[in-house]
PDB file of N, CA, C and O in Angstrom, chain B, residues numbered from 101:
ATOM      1  N   MET B 101     -18.764   6.349   2.949  1.00  0.00           N
ATOM      2  CA  MET B 101     -19.394   5.048   2.972  1.00  0.00           C
ATOM      3  C   MET B 101     -18.762   4.183   1.896  1.00  0.00           C
ATOM      4  O   MET B 101     -18.531   4.660   0.785  1.00  0.00           O
ATOM      5  N   LEU B 102     -18.481   2.940   2.193  1.00  0.00           N
ATOM      6  CA  LEU B 102     -17.901   1.993   1.253  1.00  0.00           C
ATOM      7  C   LEU B 102     -18.771   0.746   1.245  1.00  0.00           C
ATOM      8  O   LEU B 102     -19.071   0.179   2.296  1.00  0.00           O
ATOM      9  N   VAL B 103     -19.173   0.324   0.054  1.00  0.00           N
ATOM     10  CA  VAL B 103     -19.986  -0.883  -0.099  1.00  0.00           C
ATOM     11  C   VAL B 103     -19.267  -1.802  -1.070  1.00  0.00           C
ATOM     12  O   VAL B 103     -18.968  -1.388  -2.190  1.00  0.00           O
ATOM     13  N   VAL B 104     -18.982  -3.025  -0.679  1.00  0.00           N
ATOM     14  CA  VAL B 104     -18.324  -3.988  -1.552  1.00  0.00           C
ATOM     15  C   VAL B 104     -19.390  -4.690  -2.380  1.00  0.00           C
ATOM     16  O   VAL B 104     -20.347  -5.241  -1.834  1.00  0.00           O
ATOM     17  N   LEU B 105     -19.222  -4.668  -3.715  1.00  0.00           N
ATOM     18  CA  LEU B 105     -20.182  -5.305  -4.613  1.00  0.00           C
ATOM     19  C   LEU B 105     -19.732  -6.680  -5.059  1.00  0.00           C
ATOM     20  O   LEU B 105     -20.559  -7.563  -5.288  1.00  0.00           O
ATOM     21  N   GLY B 106     -18.462  -6.866  -5.180  1.00  0.00           N
ATOM     22  CA  GLY B 106     -17.942  -8.143  -5.641  1.00  0.00           C
ATOM     23  C   GLY B 106     -16.479  -8.228  -5.280  1.00  0.00           C
ATOM     24  O   GLY B 106     -15.955  -7.366  -4.574  1.00  0.00           O
ATOM     25  N   GLY B 107     -15.822  -9.257  -5.757  1.00  0.00           N
ATOM     26  CA  GLY B 107     -14.423  -9.451  -5.432  1.00  0.00           C
ATOM     27  C   GLY B 107     -13.535  -8.310  -5.856  1.00  0.00           C
ATOM     28  O   GLY B 107     -12.527  -8.038  -5.203  1.00  0.00           O
ATOM     29  N   GLU B 108     -13.885  -7.625  -6.948  1.00  0.00           N
ATOM     30  CA  GLU B 108     -13.046  -6.561  -7.471  1.00  0.00           C
ATOM     31  C   GLU B 108     -13.778  -5.230  -7.603  1.00  0.00           C
ATOM     32  O   GLU B 108     -13.199  -4.260  -8.092  1.00  0.00           O
ATOM     33  N   GLU B 109     -15.008  -5.166  -7.188  1.00  0.00           N
ATOM     34  CA  GLU B 109     -15.767  -3.931  -7.334  1.00  0.00           C
ATOM     35  C   GLU B 109     -16.308  -3.472  -5.992  1.00  0.00           C
ATOM     36  O   GLU B 109     -16.762  -4.275  -5.177  1.00  0.00           O
ATOM     37  N   PHE B 110     -16.252  -2.169  -5.780  1.00  0.00           N
ATOM     38  CA  PHE B 110     -16.814  -1.597  -4.572  1.00  0.00           C
ATOM     39  C   PHE B 110     -17.361  -0.222  -4.904  1.00  0.00           C
ATOM     40  O   PHE B 110     -17.098   0.323  -5.977  1.00  0.00           O
ATOM     41  N   VAL B 111     -18.116   0.327  -3.984  1.00  0.00           N
ATOM     42  CA  VAL B 111     -18.767   1.611  -4.170  1.00  0.00           C
ATOM     43  C   VAL B 111     -18.252   2.590  -3.128  1.00  0.00           C
ATOM     44  O   VAL B 111     -18.149   2.262  -1.946  1.00  0.00           O
ATOM     45  N   VAL B 112     -17.932   3.790  -3.579  1.00  0.00           N
ATOM     46  CA  VAL B 112     -17.606   4.891  -2.684  1.00  0.00           C
ATOM     47  C   VAL B 112     -18.665   5.956  -2.926  1.00  0.00           C
ATOM     48  O   VAL B 112     -18.818   6.437  -4.049  1.00  0.00           O
ATOM     49  N   MET B 113     -19.388   6.322  -1.890  1.00  0.00           N
ATOM     50  CA  MET B 113     -20.412   7.349  -2.033  1.00  0.00           C
ATOM     51  C   MET B 113     -19.884   8.648  -1.449  1.00  0.00           C
ATOM     52  O   MET B 113     -19.558   8.722  -0.264  1.00  0.00           O
ATOM     53  N   LEU B 114     -19.803   9.664  -2.282  1.00  0.00           N
ATOM     54  CA  LEU B 114     -19.344  10.979  -1.857  1.00  0.00           C
ATOM     55  C   LEU B 114     -20.559  11.897  -1.839  1.00  0.00           C
ATOM     56  O   LEU B 114     -20.929  12.482  -2.858  1.00  0.00           O
ATOM     57  N   THR B 115     -21.158  12.009  -0.695  1.00  0.00           N
ATOM     58  CA  THR B 115     -22.338  12.858  -0.584  1.00  0.00           C
ATOM     59  C   THR B 115     -21.908  14.321  -0.651  1.00  0.00           C
ATOM     60  O   THR B 115     -20.816  14.677  -0.207  1.00  0.00           O
ATOM     61  N   SER B 116     -22.749  15.139  -1.193  1.00  0.00           N
ATOM     62  CA  SER B 116     -22.498  16.584  -1.317  1.00  0.00           C
ATOM     63  C   SER B 116     -21.300  16.894  -2.203  1.00  0.00           C
ATOM     64  O   SER B 116     -20.642  17.917  -2.011  1.00  0.00           O
ATOM     65  N   SER B 117     -21.004  16.031  -3.169  1.00  0.00           N
ATOM     66  CA  SER B 117     -19.909  16.273  -4.113  1.00  0.00           C
ATOM     67  C   SER B 117     -20.469  16.315  -5.527  1.00  0.00           C
ATOM     68  O   SER B 117     -21.371  15.551  -5.871  1.00  0.00           O
ATOM     69  N   SER B 118     -19.932  17.205  -6.333  1.00  0.00           N
ATOM     70  CA  SER B 118     -20.305  17.237  -7.748  1.00  0.00           C
ATOM     71  C   SER B 118     -19.575  16.105  -8.467  1.00  0.00           C
ATOM     72  O   SER B 118     -18.649  15.507  -7.920  1.00  0.00           O
ATOM     73  N   VAL B 119     -19.996  15.819  -9.687  1.00  0.00           N
ATOM     74  CA  VAL B 119     -19.314  14.790 -10.473  1.00  0.00           C
ATOM     75  C   VAL B 119     -17.850  15.182 -10.675  1.00  0.00           C
ATOM     76  O   VAL B 119     -16.961  14.340 -10.541  1.00  0.00           O
ATOM     77  N   SER B 120     -17.594  16.442 -10.993  1.00  0.00           N
ATOM     78  CA  SER B 120     -16.200  16.857 -11.223  1.00  0.00           C
ATOM     79  C   SER B 120     -15.359  16.722  -9.951  1.00  0.00           C
ATOM     80  O   SER B 120     -14.190  16.345 -10.019  1.00  0.00           O
ATOM     81  N   ASP B 121     -15.950  17.029  -8.790  1.00  0.00           N
ATOM     82  CA  ASP B 121     -15.223  16.843  -7.526  1.00  0.00           C
ATOM     83  C   ASP B 121     -14.962  15.365  -7.262  1.00  0.00           C
ATOM     84  O   ASP B 121     -13.883  15.000  -6.793  1.00  0.00           O
ATOM     85  N   ALA B 122     -15.936  14.516  -7.559  1.00  0.00           N
ATOM     86  CA  ALA B 122     -15.772  13.075  -7.357  1.00  0.00           C
ATOM     87  C   ALA B 122     -14.721  12.508  -8.306  1.00  0.00           C
ATOM     88  O   ALA B 122     -13.911  11.673  -7.905  1.00  0.00           O
ATOM     89  N   VAL B 123     -14.729  12.951  -9.552  1.00  0.00           N
ATOM     90  CA  VAL B 123     -13.717  12.504 -10.512  1.00  0.00           C
ATOM     91  C   VAL B 123     -12.328  12.912 -10.020  1.00  0.00           C
ATOM     92  O   VAL B 123     -11.391  12.116 -10.072  1.00  0.00           O
ATOM     93  N   GLU B 124     -12.199  14.134  -9.550  1.00  0.00           N
ATOM     94  CA  GLU B 124     -10.914  14.611  -9.040  1.00  0.00           C
ATOM     95  C   GLU B 124     -10.463  13.788  -7.823  1.00  0.00           C
ATOM     96  O   GLU B 124      -9.292  13.421  -7.721  1.00  0.00           O
ATOM     97  N   ALA B 125     -11.377  13.505  -6.919  1.00  0.00           N
ATOM     98  CA  ALA B 125     -11.044  12.726  -5.719  1.00  0.00           C
ATOM     99  C   ALA B 125     -10.611  11.309  -6.089  1.00  0.00           C
ATOM    100  O   ALA B 125      -9.625  10.800  -5.555  1.00  0.00           O
ATOM    101  N   MET B 126     -11.347  10.669  -7.004  1.00  0.00           N
ATOM    102  CA  MET B 126     -11.012   9.301  -7.395  1.00  0.00           C
ATOM    103  C   MET B 126      -9.713   9.258  -8.190  1.00  0.00           C
ATOM    104  O   MET B 126      -8.971   8.278  -8.123  1.00  0.00           O
ATOM    105  N   ASP B 127      -9.438  10.321  -8.943  1.00  0.00           N
ATOM    106  CA  ASP B 127      -8.179  10.357  -9.676  1.00  0.00           C
ATOM    107  C   ASP B 127      -7.000  10.481  -8.717  1.00  0.00           C
ATOM    108  O   ASP B 127      -5.937   9.913  -8.968  1.00  0.00           O
ATOM    109  N   LYS B 128      -7.173  11.210  -7.633  1.00  0.00           N
ATOM    110  CA  LYS B 128      -6.110  11.292  -6.616  1.00  0.00           C
ATOM    111  C   LYS B 128      -5.865   9.924  -5.991  1.00  0.00           C
ATOM    112  O   LYS B 128      -4.716   9.535  -5.781  1.00  0.00           O
ATOM    113  N   VAL B 129      -6.938   9.191  -5.693  1.00  0.00           N
ATOM    114  CA  VAL B 129      -6.792   7.833  -5.144  1.00  0.00           C
ATOM    115  C   VAL B 129      -6.076   6.947  -6.159  1.00  0.00           C
ATOM    116  O   VAL B 129      -5.163   6.203  -5.803  1.00  0.00           O
ATOM    117  N   ARG B 130      -6.491   7.028  -7.426  1.00  0.00           N
ATOM    118  CA  ARG B 130      -5.890   6.222  -8.490  1.00  0.00           C
ATOM    119  C   ARG B 130      -4.396   6.510  -8.604  1.00  0.00           C
ATOM    120  O   ARG B 130      -3.591   5.582  -8.684  1.00  0.00           O
ATOM    121  N   GLN B 131      -4.020   7.782  -8.612  1.00  0.00           N
ATOM    122  CA  GLN B 131      -2.608   8.154  -8.729  1.00  0.00           C
ATOM    123  C   GLN B 131      -1.797   7.686  -7.526  1.00  0.00           C
ATOM    124  O   GLN B 131      -0.676   7.202  -7.680  1.00  0.00           O
ATOM    125  N   LYS B 132      -2.356   7.828  -6.344  1.00  0.00           N
ATOM    126  CA  LYS B 132      -1.655   7.408  -5.125  1.00  0.00           C
ATOM    127  C   LYS B 132      -1.422   5.900  -5.139  1.00  0.00           C
ATOM    128  O   LYS B 132      -0.337   5.433  -4.792  1.00  0.00           O
ATOM    129  N   LEU B 133      -2.431   5.147  -5.535  1.00  0.00           N
ATOM    130  CA  LEU B 133      -2.309   3.698  -5.602  1.00  0.00           C
ATOM    131  C   LEU B 133      -1.253   3.294  -6.629  1.00  0.00           C
ATOM    132  O   LEU B 133      -0.433   2.412  -6.377  1.00  0.00           O
ATOM    133  N   GLU B 134      -1.284   3.941  -7.771  1.00  0.00           N
ATOM    134  CA  GLU B 134      -0.353   3.617  -8.853  1.00  0.00           C
ATOM    135  C   GLU B 134       1.102   3.842  -8.451  1.00  0.00           C
ATOM    136  O   GLU B 134       1.989   3.119  -8.903  1.00  0.00           O
ATOM    137  N   THR B 135       1.351   4.837  -7.608  1.00  0.00           N
ATOM    138  CA  THR B 135       2.734   5.172  -7.227  1.00  0.00           C
ATOM    139  C   THR B 135       3.151   4.567  -5.888  1.00  0.00           C
ATOM    140  O   THR B 135       4.276   4.780  -5.435  1.00  0.00           O
ATOM    141  N   SER B 136       2.257   3.819  -5.260  1.00  0.00           N
ATOM    142  CA  SER B 136       2.594   3.187  -3.981  1.00  0.00           C
ATOM    143  C   SER B 136       3.399   1.917  -4.217  1.00  0.00           C
ATOM    144  O   SER B 136       3.087   1.144  -5.122  1.00  0.00           O
ATOM    145  N   PRO B 137       4.428   1.696  -3.413  1.00  0.00           N
ATOM    146  CA  PRO B 137       5.247   0.496  -3.604  1.00  0.00           C
ATOM    147  C   PRO B 137       4.548  -0.750  -3.049  1.00  0.00           C
ATOM    148  O   PRO B 137       4.283  -0.837  -1.850  1.00  0.00           O
ATOM    149  N   PHE B 138       4.258  -1.693  -3.913  1.00  0.00           N
ATOM    150  CA  PHE B 138       3.698  -2.975  -3.516  1.00  0.00           C
ATOM    151  C   PHE B 138       4.666  -4.074  -3.923  1.00  0.00           C
ATOM    152  O   PHE B 138       5.320  -3.994  -4.964  1.00  0.00           O
ATOM    153  N   ASN B 139       4.747  -5.097  -3.087  1.00  0.00           N
ATOM    154  CA  ASN B 139       5.596  -6.249  -3.390  1.00  0.00           C
ATOM    155  C   ASN B 139       4.822  -7.525  -3.128  1.00  0.00           C
ATOM    156  O   ASN B 139       4.002  -7.598  -2.213  1.00  0.00           O
ATOM    157  N   PHE B 140       5.097  -8.525  -3.942  1.00  0.00           N
ATOM    158  CA  PHE B 140       4.528  -9.853  -3.749  1.00  0.00           C
ATOM    159  C   PHE B 140       5.674 -10.842  -3.859  1.00  0.00           C
ATOM    160  O   PHE B 140       6.320 -10.941  -4.902  1.00  0.00           O
ATOM    161  N   HIS B 141       5.924 -11.571  -2.785  1.00  0.00           N
ATOM    162  CA  HIS B 141       7.057 -12.499  -2.722  1.00  0.00           C
ATOM    163  C   HIS B 141       8.364 -11.789  -3.060  1.00  0.00           C
ATOM    164  O   HIS B 141       9.225 -12.342  -3.744  1.00  0.00           O
ATOM    165  N   GLY B 142       8.501 -10.552  -2.572  1.00  0.00           N
ATOM    166  CA  GLY B 142       9.739  -9.812  -2.760  1.00  0.00           C
ATOM    167  C   GLY B 142       9.901  -9.159  -4.121  1.00  0.00           C
ATOM    168  O   GLY B 142      10.928  -8.534  -4.386  1.00  0.00           O
ATOM    169  N   GLU B 143       8.912  -9.292  -4.982  1.00  0.00           N
ATOM    170  CA  GLU B 143       8.983  -8.695  -6.316  1.00  0.00           C
ATOM    171  C   GLU B 143       8.027  -7.513  -6.412  1.00  0.00           C
ATOM    172  O   GLU B 143       6.901  -7.592  -5.921  1.00  0.00           O
ATOM    173  N   PRO B 144       8.462  -6.407  -7.046  1.00  0.00           N
ATOM    174  CA  PRO B 144       7.563  -5.265  -7.197  1.00  0.00           C
ATOM    175  C   PRO B 144       6.375  -5.609  -8.099  1.00  0.00           C
ATOM    176  O   PRO B 144       6.513  -6.305  -9.105  1.00  0.00           O
ATOM    177  N   VAL B 145       5.215  -5.103  -7.710  1.00  0.00           N
ATOM    178  CA  VAL B 145       3.971  -5.344  -8.454  1.00  0.00           C
ATOM    179  C   VAL B 145       3.322  -3.993  -8.720  1.00  0.00           C
ATOM    180  O   VAL B 145       3.161  -3.182  -7.807  1.00  0.00           O
ATOM    181  N   ASN B 146       2.950  -3.756  -9.974  1.00  0.00           N
ATOM    182  CA  ASN B 146       2.223  -2.528 -10.315  1.00  0.00           C
ATOM    183  C   ASN B 146       0.741  -2.746 -10.049  1.00  0.00           C
ATOM    184  O   ASN B 146       0.147  -3.706 -10.541  1.00  0.00           O
ATOM    185  N   ILE B 147       0.153  -1.854  -9.273  1.00  0.00           N
ATOM    186  CA  ILE B 147      -1.272  -1.917  -8.947  1.00  0.00           C
ATOM    187  C   ILE B 147      -1.940  -0.692  -9.557  1.00  0.00           C
ATOM    188  O   ILE B 147      -1.490   0.436  -9.359  1.00  0.00           O
ATOM    189  N   THR B 148      -3.013  -0.925 -10.297  1.00  0.00           N
ATOM    190  CA  THR B 148      -3.778   0.181 -10.863  1.00  0.00           C
ATOM    191  C   THR B 148      -5.260  -0.032 -10.547  1.00  0.00           C
ATOM    192  O   THR B 148      -5.677  -1.112 -10.130  1.00  0.00           O
ATOM    193  N   MET B 149      -6.035   1.022 -10.756  1.00  0.00           N
ATOM    194  CA  MET B 149      -7.465   0.941 -10.466  1.00  0.00           C
ATOM    195  C   MET B 149      -8.210   1.827 -11.458  1.00  0.00           C
ATOM    196  O   MET B 149      -7.752   2.917 -11.801  1.00  0.00           O
ATOM    197  N   SER B 150      -9.345   1.351 -11.906  1.00  0.00           N
ATOM    198  CA  SER B 150     -10.225   2.127 -12.775  1.00  0.00           C
ATOM    199  C   SER B 150     -11.480   2.487 -11.996  1.00  0.00           C
ATOM    200  O   SER B 150     -11.936   1.725 -11.143  1.00  0.00           O
ATOM    201  N   PHE B 151     -12.036   3.662 -12.298  1.00  0.00           N
ATOM    202  CA  PHE B 151     -13.219   4.153 -11.598  1.00  0.00           C
ATOM    203  C   PHE B 151     -14.296   4.569 -12.587  1.00  0.00           C
ATOM    204  O   PHE B 151     -14.006   5.152 -13.631  1.00  0.00           O
ATOM    205  N   GLY B 152     -15.542   4.261 -12.246  1.00  0.00           N
ATOM    206  CA  GLY B 152     -16.700   4.771 -12.961  1.00  0.00           C
ATOM    207  C   GLY B 152     -17.472   5.667 -12.017  1.00  0.00           C
ATOM    208  O   GLY B 152     -17.870   5.240 -10.933  1.00  0.00           O
ATOM    209  N   VAL B 153     -17.686   6.909 -12.423  1.00  0.00           N
ATOM    210  CA  VAL B 153     -18.314   7.902 -11.553  1.00  0.00           C
ATOM    211  C   VAL B 153     -19.621   8.381 -12.185  1.00  0.00           C
ATOM    212  O   VAL B 153     -19.686   8.632 -13.389  1.00  0.00           O
ATOM    213  N   THR B 154     -20.644   8.503 -11.367  1.00  0.00           N
ATOM    214  CA  THR B 154     -21.901   9.082 -11.803  1.00  0.00           C
ATOM    215  C   THR B 154     -22.562   9.762 -10.617  1.00  0.00           C
ATOM    216  O   THR B 154     -22.077   9.673  -9.490  1.00  0.00           O
ATOM    217  N   GLU B 155     -23.655  10.430 -10.873  1.00  0.00           N
ATOM    218  CA  GLU B 155     -24.395  11.063  -9.787  1.00  0.00           C
ATOM    219  C   GLU B 155     -25.845  10.632  -9.840  1.00  0.00           C
ATOM    220  O   GLU B 155     -26.347  10.204 -10.879  1.00  0.00           O
ATOM    221  N   ILE B 156     -26.496  10.750  -8.725  1.00  0.00           N
ATOM    222  CA  ILE B 156     -27.920  10.421  -8.651  1.00  0.00           C
ATOM    223  C   ILE B 156     -28.697  11.492  -9.403  1.00  0.00           C
ATOM    224  O   ILE B 156     -28.519  12.690  -9.184  1.00  0.00           O
ATOM    225  N   LYS B 157     -29.564  11.026 -10.295  1.00  0.00           N
ATOM    226  CA  LYS B 157     -30.420  11.932 -11.052  1.00  0.00           C
ATOM    227  C   LYS B 157     -31.866  11.723 -10.612  1.00  0.00           C
ATOM    228  O   LYS B 157     -32.256  10.626 -10.213  1.00  0.00           O
ATOM    229  N   GLU B 158     -32.643  12.782 -10.692  1.00  0.00           N
ATOM    230  CA  GLU B 158     -34.036  12.688 -10.275  1.00  0.00           C
ATOM    231  C   GLU B 158     -34.725  11.557 -11.030  1.00  0.00           C
ATOM    232  O   GLU B 158     -34.605  11.443 -12.249  1.00  0.00           O
ATOM    233  N   GLY B 159     -35.438  10.736 -10.295  1.00  0.00           N
ATOM    234  CA  GLY B 159     -36.159   9.613 -10.877  1.00  0.00           C
ATOM    235  C   GLY B 159     -35.349   8.337 -10.974  1.00  0.00           C
ATOM    236  O   GLY B 159     -35.874   7.300 -11.382  1.00  0.00           O
ATOM    237  N   ASP B 160     -34.061   8.394 -10.601  1.00  0.00           N
ATOM    238  CA  ASP B 160     -33.214   7.198 -10.631  1.00  0.00           C
ATOM    239  C   ASP B 160     -33.689   6.165  -9.636  1.00  0.00           C
ATOM    240  O   ASP B 160     -34.078   6.491  -8.515  1.00  0.00           O
ATOM    241  N   SER B 161     -33.653   4.923 -10.057  1.00  0.00           N
ATOM    242  CA  SER B 161     -33.753   3.829  -9.100  1.00  0.00           C
ATOM    243  C   SER B 161     -32.325   3.466  -8.712  1.00  0.00           C
ATOM    244  O   SER B 161     -31.369   3.933  -9.331  1.00  0.00           O
ATOM    245  N   VAL B 162     -32.190   2.647  -7.704  1.00  0.00           N
ATOM    246  CA  VAL B 162     -30.850   2.179  -7.316  1.00  0.00           C
ATOM    247  C   VAL B 162     -30.223   1.432  -8.486  1.00  0.00           C
ATOM    248  O   VAL B 162     -29.030   1.571  -8.755  1.00  0.00           O
ATOM    249  N   ASP B 163     -31.032   0.643  -9.175  1.00  0.00           N
ATOM    250  CA  ASP B 163     -30.514  -0.098 -10.331  1.00  0.00           C
ATOM    251  C   ASP B 163     -30.026   0.839 -11.429  1.00  0.00           C
ATOM    252  O   ASP B 163     -28.998   0.575 -12.051  1.00  0.00           O
ATOM    253  N   ASP B 164     -30.754   1.937 -11.677  1.00  0.00           N
ATOM    254  CA  ASP B 164     -30.328   2.917 -12.686  1.00  0.00           C
ATOM    255  C   ASP B 164     -28.968   3.503 -12.325  1.00  0.00           C
ATOM    256  O   ASP B 164     -28.081   3.608 -13.172  1.00  0.00           O
ATOM    257  N   LEU B 165     -28.820   3.876 -11.082  1.00  0.00           N
ATOM    258  CA  LEU B 165     -27.586   4.496 -10.608  1.00  0.00           C
ATOM    259  C   LEU B 165     -26.401   3.546 -10.771  1.00  0.00           C
ATOM    260  O   LEU B 165     -25.361   3.931 -11.304  1.00  0.00           O
ATOM    261  N   PHE B 166     -26.561   2.312 -10.313  1.00  0.00           N
ATOM    262  CA  PHE B 166     -25.463   1.351 -10.400  1.00  0.00           C
ATOM    263  C   PHE B 166     -25.176   0.949 -11.833  1.00  0.00           C
ATOM    264  O   PHE B 166     -24.021   0.697 -12.177  1.00  0.00           O
ATOM    265  N   ALA B 167     -26.195   0.880 -12.678  1.00  0.00           N
ATOM    266  CA  ALA B 167     -25.979   0.549 -14.088  1.00  0.00           C
ATOM    267  C   ALA B 167     -25.145   1.636 -14.769  1.00  0.00           C
ATOM    268  O   ALA B 167     -24.248   1.329 -15.553  1.00  0.00           O
ATOM    269  N   ARG B 168     -25.437   2.897 -14.474  1.00  0.00           N
ATOM    270  CA  ARG B 168     -24.696   4.002 -15.068  1.00  0.00           C
ATOM    271  C   ARG B 168     -23.251   4.022 -14.554  1.00  0.00           C
ATOM    272  O   ARG B 168     -22.323   4.244 -15.332  1.00  0.00           O
ATOM    273  N   ALA B 169     -23.059   3.796 -13.269  1.00  0.00           N
ATOM    274  CA  ALA B 169     -21.707   3.740 -12.707  1.00  0.00           C
ATOM    275  C   ALA B 169     -20.925   2.583 -13.315  1.00  0.00           C
ATOM    276  O   ALA B 169     -19.738   2.719 -13.613  1.00  0.00           O
ATOM    277  N   ASP B 170     -21.585   1.453 -13.498  1.00  0.00           N
ATOM    278  CA  ASP B 170     -20.952   0.284 -14.098  1.00  0.00           C
ATOM    279  C   ASP B 170     -20.574   0.568 -15.556  1.00  0.00           C
ATOM    280  O   ASP B 170     -19.508   0.160 -16.017  1.00  0.00           O
ATOM    281  N   GLN B 171     -21.442   1.260 -16.266  1.00  0.00           N
ATOM    282  CA  GLN B 171     -21.159   1.629 -17.649  1.00  0.00           C
ATOM    283  C   GLN B 171     -19.921   2.543 -17.717  1.00  0.00           C
ATOM    284  O   GLN B 171     -19.072   2.379 -18.593  1.00  0.00           O
ATOM    285  N   ALA B 172     -19.830   3.488 -16.803  1.00  0.00           N
ATOM    286  CA  ALA B 172     -18.663   4.378 -16.756  1.00  0.00           C
ATOM    287  C   ALA B 172     -17.394   3.587 -16.421  1.00  0.00           C
ATOM    288  O   ALA B 172     -16.329   3.853 -16.978  1.00  0.00           O
ATOM    289  N   LEU B 173     -17.511   2.620 -15.517  1.00  0.00           N
ATOM    290  CA  LEU B 173     -16.361   1.784 -15.167  1.00  0.00           C
ATOM    291  C   LEU B 173     -15.880   0.996 -16.375  1.00  0.00           C
ATOM    292  O   LEU B 173     -14.680   0.946 -16.642  1.00  0.00           O
ATOM    293  N   TYR B 174     -16.796   0.382 -17.105  1.00  0.00           N
ATOM    294  CA  TYR B 174     -16.397  -0.383 -18.289  1.00  0.00           C
ATOM    295  C   TYR B 174     -15.814   0.521 -19.359  1.00  0.00           C
ATOM    296  O   TYR B 174     -14.932   0.101 -20.107  1.00  0.00           O
ATOM    297  N   GLN B 175     -16.289   1.752 -19.445  1.00  0.00           N
ATOM    298  CA  GLN B 175     -15.703   2.722 -20.370  1.00  0.00           C
ATOM    299  C   GLN B 175     -14.244   2.991 -19.985  1.00  0.00           C
ATOM    300  O   GLN B 175     -13.376   3.072 -20.853  1.00  0.00           O
ATOM    301  N   ALA B 176     -13.981   3.128 -18.695  1.00  0.00           N
ATOM    302  CA  ALA B 176     -12.608   3.337 -18.225  1.00  0.00           C
ATOM    303  C   ALA B 176     -11.731   2.137 -18.578  1.00  0.00           C
ATOM    304  O   ALA B 176     -10.591   2.308 -19.009  1.00  0.00           O
ATOM    305  N   LYS B 177     -12.244   0.955 -18.404  1.00  0.00           N
ATOM    306  CA  LYS B 177     -11.474  -0.253 -18.725  1.00  0.00           C
ATOM    307  C   LYS B 177     -11.233  -0.371 -20.225  1.00  0.00           C
ATOM    308  O   LYS B 177     -10.140  -0.742 -20.650  1.00  0.00           O
ATOM    309  N   GLU B 178     -12.241  -0.060 -21.023  1.00  0.00           N
ATOM    310  CA  GLU B 178     -12.102  -0.161 -22.484  1.00  0.00           C
ATOM    311  C   GLU B 178     -11.151   0.890 -23.039  1.00  0.00           C
ATOM    312  O   GLU B 178     -10.559   0.694 -24.101  1.00  0.00           O
ATOM    313  N   ASN B 179     -11.001   2.002 -22.329  1.00  0.00           N
ATOM    314  CA  ASN B 179     -10.116   3.073 -22.785  1.00  0.00           C
ATOM    315  C   ASN B 179      -8.694   2.927 -22.262  1.00  0.00           C
ATOM    316  O   ASN B 179      -7.914   3.878 -22.321  1.00  0.00           O
ATOM    317  N   GLY B 180      -8.351   1.759 -21.755  1.00  0.00           N
ATOM    318  CA  GLY B 180      -6.973   1.502 -21.367  1.00  0.00           C
ATOM    319  C   GLY B 180      -6.742   1.244 -19.896  1.00  0.00           C
ATOM    320  O   GLY B 180      -5.597   1.052 -19.485  1.00  0.00           O
ATOM    321  N   ARG B 181      -7.780   1.233 -19.093  1.00  0.00           N
ATOM    322  CA  ARG B 181      -7.660   0.984 -17.662  1.00  0.00           C
ATOM    323  C   ARG B 181      -6.870   2.066 -16.946  1.00  0.00           C
ATOM    324  O   ARG B 181      -6.308   2.961 -17.576  1.00  0.00           O
ATOM    325  N   ASN B 182      -6.834   1.974 -15.628  1.00  0.00           N
ATOM    326  CA  ASN B 182      -6.115   2.924 -14.785  1.00  0.00           C
ATOM    327  C   ASN B 182      -6.528   4.363 -15.083  1.00  0.00           C
ATOM    328  O   ASN B 182      -5.689   5.235 -15.310  1.00  0.00           O
ATOM    329  N   ARG B 183      -7.831   4.586 -15.078  1.00  0.00           N
ATOM    330  CA  ARG B 183      -8.368   5.922 -15.340  1.00  0.00           C
ATOM    331  C   ARG B 183      -9.722   6.083 -14.694  1.00  0.00           C
ATOM    332  O   ARG B 183     -10.291   5.125 -14.171  1.00  0.00           O
ATOM    333  N   VAL B 184     -10.235   7.294 -14.732  1.00  0.00           N
ATOM    334  CA  VAL B 184     -11.544   7.616 -14.164  1.00  0.00           C
ATOM    335  C   VAL B 184     -12.427   8.107 -15.302  1.00  0.00           C
ATOM    336  O   VAL B 184     -12.041   9.018 -16.034  1.00  0.00           O
ATOM    337  N   CYS B 185     -13.600   7.518 -15.459  1.00  0.00           N
ATOM    338  CA  CYS B 185     -14.578   7.971 -16.448  1.00  0.00           C
ATOM    339  C   CYS B 185     -15.883   8.271 -15.731  1.00  0.00           C
ATOM    340  O   CYS B 185     -16.203   7.658 -14.713  1.00  0.00           O
ATOM    341  N   SER B 186     -16.625   9.214 -16.269  1.00  0.00           N
ATOM    342  CA  SER B 186     -17.896   9.577 -15.636  1.00  0.00           C
ATOM    343  C   SER B 186     -18.996   9.650 -16.685  1.00  0.00           C
ATOM    344  O   SER B 186     -18.756   9.919 -17.862  1.00  0.00           O
ATOM    345  N   LEU B 187     -20.207   9.402 -16.212  1.00  0.00           N
ATOM    346  CA  LEU B 187     -21.424   9.536 -17.029  1.00  0.00           C
ATOM    347  C   LEU B 187     -22.438  10.323 -16.245  1.00  0.00           C
ATOM    348  O   LEU B 187     -23.544  10.563 -16.731  1.00  0.00           O
TER     349      LEU B 187
END
């Protein structure tokens, strides 16, 4: 399932996956994107992506879940971007 939250943010829900499995999956996507050849007006462009990963915890509201994922995403960006962080 993919849910677009904003112009640059989206959600990937990996049901039946542990946090470590989700981190591994998102890191594979990140690496593939980073090494894929992209061009804009004939010039090579480096594309990177940062991911924030979390899991649903008992008692979470939807807002709690998204806030934690957002916090992990900002942690990835603050630590240099193009990485996966989890909470």
